[in-house]
C-alpha positions as CSV (number, residue, x, y, z in Angstrom):
1,M,-0.1,0.2,0.0
2,T,1.5,3.2,-1.1
3,V,0.8,6.6,0.4
4,E,2.7,9.9,0.1
5,A,1.1,11.9,3.3
6,E,3.4,12.3,6.4
7,Y,0.9,10.9,8.5
8,V,-2.2,8.9,7.8
9,Q,-5.4,7.8,10.0
10,V,-6.1,4.1,9.2
11,M,-9.4,2.4,10.4
12,T,-10.3,-1.5,10.9
13,T,-13.0,-2.9,12.7
14,T,-13.7,-6.0,14.4
15,D,-16.6,-7.7,16.3
16,Q,-14.9,-8.3,19.8
17,E,-14.3,-5.5,21.8
18,D,-11.1,-7.3,23.3
19,E,-9.8,-7.9,19.9
20,A,-9.8,-4.4,19.2
21,A,-8.2,-3.7,22.5
22,H,-5.5,-6.3,21.6
23,L,-4.8,-4.5,18.2
24,A,-4.6,-1.2,19.6
25,R,-2.2,-2.3,22.3
26,L,0.0,-4.4,19.9
27,L,0.4,-1.3,17.6
28,V,1.2,1.2,20.0
29,E,3.6,-0.9,21.9
30,R,5.3,-1.7,18.7
31,R,5.5,1.9,17.9
32,L,3.6,1.6,14.7
33,A,0.8,4.0,16.0
34,A,0.7,6.7,18.3
35,C,-2.7,6.5,19.1
36,V,-5.6,3.9,18.7
37,Q,-8.9,4.9,19.6
38,I,-11.3,2.2,20.0
39,V,-15.3,3.4,19.1
40,G,-18.0,1.6,19.7
41,P,-20.1,-0.5,19.7
42,V,-21.0,0.6,16.1
43,T,-23.6,-1.6,14.0
44,S,-22.1,-2.2,10.4
45,H,-24.3,-3.4,7.7
46,Y,-22.6,-4.8,4.6
47,W,-22.9,-7.8,2.0
48,W,-20.9,-11.0,2.9
49,Q,-20.6,-13.9,0.6
50,G,-23.8,-13.0,-1.0
51,E,-26.1,-12.2,2.1
52,L,-27.1,-8.8,3.6
53,E,-25.4,-8.9,7.0
54,Q,-25.7,-6.6,10.3
55,D,-23.6,-6.9,13.0
56,T,-21.9,-5.0,16.2
57,E,-18.4,-4.0,15.8
58,W,-15.7,-1.9,17.4
59,L,-13.7,0.4,15.3
60,C,-10.2,1.0,15.6
61,V,-9.0,4.5,14.5
62,I,-5.2,4.5,14.0
63,K,-2.5,7.6,14.1
64,T,0.4,6.9,12.4
65,R,3.0,8.2,9.9
66,G,2.7,7.1,6.3
67,E,6.0,5.6,6.2
68,L,4.6,2.9,8.6
69,L,1.4,2.2,6.7
70,D,2.8,-1.2,5.2
71,A,3.9,-2.2,8.6
72,V,0.4,-1.5,10.4
73,V,-1.3,-3.2,7.4
74,E,0.8,-6.1,7.7
75,T,0.4,-6.5,11.6
76,L,-3.6,-6.3,11.1
77,H,-3.6,-8.8,8.4
78,R,-1.7,-11.0,10.6
79,E,-3.4,-10.1,13.9
80,H,-7.0,-9.6,12.7
81,S,-9.4,-12.8,13.5
82,Y,-11.3,-11.5,10.1
83,D,-10.6,-13.3,6.7
84,T,-11.1,-9.9,5.1
85,P,-10.8,-7.1,7.6
86,E,-11.5,-3.4,6.8
87,I,-8.4,-1.6,6.4
88,T,-8.5,1.8,5.1
89,A,-5.8,4.6,5.2
90,T,-6.7,8.3,5.0
91,P,-4.2,11.2,4.4
92,I,-4.0,13.6,7.4
93,V,-3.4,16.6,5.2
94,G,-3.4,19.2,8.1
95,G,-4.1,19.6,11.9
96,S,-2.2,21.0,15.0
97,D,1.6,21.0,14.6
98,R,2.3,19.8,18.2
99,Y,-0.3,17.0,17.8
100,L,1.4,15.8,14.3
101,D,4.8,16.2,16.0
102,W,3.7,14.1,18.9
103,I,2.5,11.3,16.4
104,R,6.4,11.5,14.6
105,E,7.8,11.6,18.4
106,E,5.8,8.5,19.3
107,T,6.2,6.3,16.3
108,S,9.9,7.3,16.2
109,A,11.1,6.2,19.6
């Protein structure tokens, strides 16, 4: 996954709150993310294997640097329980300089 942004926000969902906490802790401990916020429960509606589904999930919002995106994606694929987890990345195009500096510091240690 290629991104040119210096900072990105990555999102993934899981159907277990404890799995969301595990993913968050793992990414932060490994310094792949400065912060992971867990939002939920949320209700997701989607198509899966030809069926319309509705599930309760927890959303992980991951703040990191663009150059770490591949490692974040690889970690999520390896650790996530879903066959096809949502993993999307959005460039952070602006924000508080102090906050963005904090992301850099915490993911560079």
